[in-house]
N, C-alpha and C positions, 0 to 999 in steps of 0.2 A: 788540192785539202786534206785535211784527216780526215771527213768523210766518204769519201771518194777510195783513199786509200783502204778504210777499213772495209765499204765496199766489196771492192778488189778481193779483199784476204776472205772475205764470207763467199762471193764468189768460187772462188780457189777451190775453198774446203767442201763447196757442194755439189762441185760437178762433176762428182762421182754415185751422188746423190746418197748418200753414206745412211745411218739406219741412230745415225748419234755423233751431234756435233758438243764437242765441247769449246764453249763463250768464252774465254779467261780475257777480263775488264773486258768487254771489248765496245764500252761506250769510255772509256778515260783519255783526257785531251780531248775529249769532242766540246761544241757550242751544246748548251743546251736544245736547241734546236736541231741538229745533227742527231745527237743521242738519241732523241727521241723519233727522227727516220731512221737509227738503223736499228731501234729495236721493232722501227713494226716494221721493217725487212724479214727481222727473225722470224716473230712469230709468223708472218706471214707464210716464210719457207719451213716452218716448222710442221703447219700445217696442210702444206701441198701438198709438202713431200711427206707427210704423216712422221715426220723422224721426230727422235726424242733430241729434247735438250738438256745440257749439265751447263748451267750458269755458275764461274763463279766470277764472284765482286764484294767489294763491299762495301757496294750502296745497298742501302737499302728498300730502299723506295725499286729499284728494279728488281727487287727480288720480290718486292709484294706486288710489280707488275708481269712477274714474268714467272714467277714458278711455283707447283702446284706445293711440291715438296723442300722444304728447307733443312740444310746441316751446317750449322754452326761451329766453326773449327775456331782452332785457340792453339799459336800455337804447334802445331802440328799435331793437335787431340779434338776428337769429338766433344765438343760441347753439348747442344741437344741436337734430338733431329726430330723429325715430326713435321706435317701440312704447314706448309705454311702459313693460313689463315688459323693456326691453333700456335705457333710460335711467334706471330704478333698480337693476339690474343691476352694469351698465359704466357707469358715466358717461364722457365723454371731452370732458368742459369740464368745467374749472375751479368754472364757476356753481355749473352745476349736484350737482355737487360738494359745492361748500358750502349751496343747498337743501336737498340731500339732507341733511345733517350737524346742518341747524337741527331737522330733524324725533326730537321727540319719540317711543321708540320703548318701547313695556313690555318688548322681550325682550330689551333691553341696559343693561343699568348705568350710562349713560356720560353726560359733561358736556357740554348741548347747546355748539355752534360757533356761534357768534358773526362775522359778516361783518365783516372789518375795514374801515376808511375807512368815505369816506362817497358817497352817491349821489353821481352827478357832475349837475354841472348837466346841461344839456342846449341850453341855446342856445350855451352855450359850452361843445359837450365835449370828453372830450379824442382827442387823435388815438390813432388807432391801433387798436388794439381797446379799445373802451370799457369794458371791465372794469382794462385795466392797472392804474389806482393803487390796490385790492382787494384783484389775484390775489396767492397768495403763488410763485406756479410763473415768471409774469413777466417775460422777458430784454428786450435792447433793441432788438429787431423788433418786440416788443408794443408798446412805444410807438410806433413811428415809418408801422408799415405795418396794414393792415385786414384780416381775415385772412377768407379766401374761404371758402364753404362746400366741402369734400372730405369725398368717398366715407370711411367710420368701419364701416360694411360695407353688410351685404342692408340696406337700406330706414334706414342710419342715417348722419344728418350733422353733420358740425362744423365752427365758426370757430372754429379754435385754431393758431396758429402751433405750439406741441410738443403737441400731442395725441399721437403718435405715439411719444413721449418716455417719458411718462405712466403711470402706473396708479393709477388714482382710486378712489378707494372708494365704495358705493353704498348 
């Protein structure tokens, strides 16, 4: 089964007791029950082996459950980085906000948001901020200049020209 294959892959990765584990989409194509079992296994082994974990995923629910720090990337660029709690509570980048709005939540009756537009061509990426063609807040400077990472709080960084003017929803 997919779950057994994933457990075997985890066992192989941990056979030499690494100090750092990269888990790239570890629950893709697994049903919800098996996903939970795999994530519990990773958490248990992380603690038992005193190992650091880099979780690569599009699933913000997994990010919330498994990580202390989060770095949000879009088309190869860092959009935002900081504590997971801060990013979920007060996102500073429009892409982070869009990702969070696309997560179903049992505590809210809401229509899930879709990020408009298309994923950029990475061979010929958009000029300026790579997210600007899909960003509802984009202005002219977003099309011209790549935003630099700015300090948005203690241990919180954001790459957005308009972040100081926006009040985004987590």
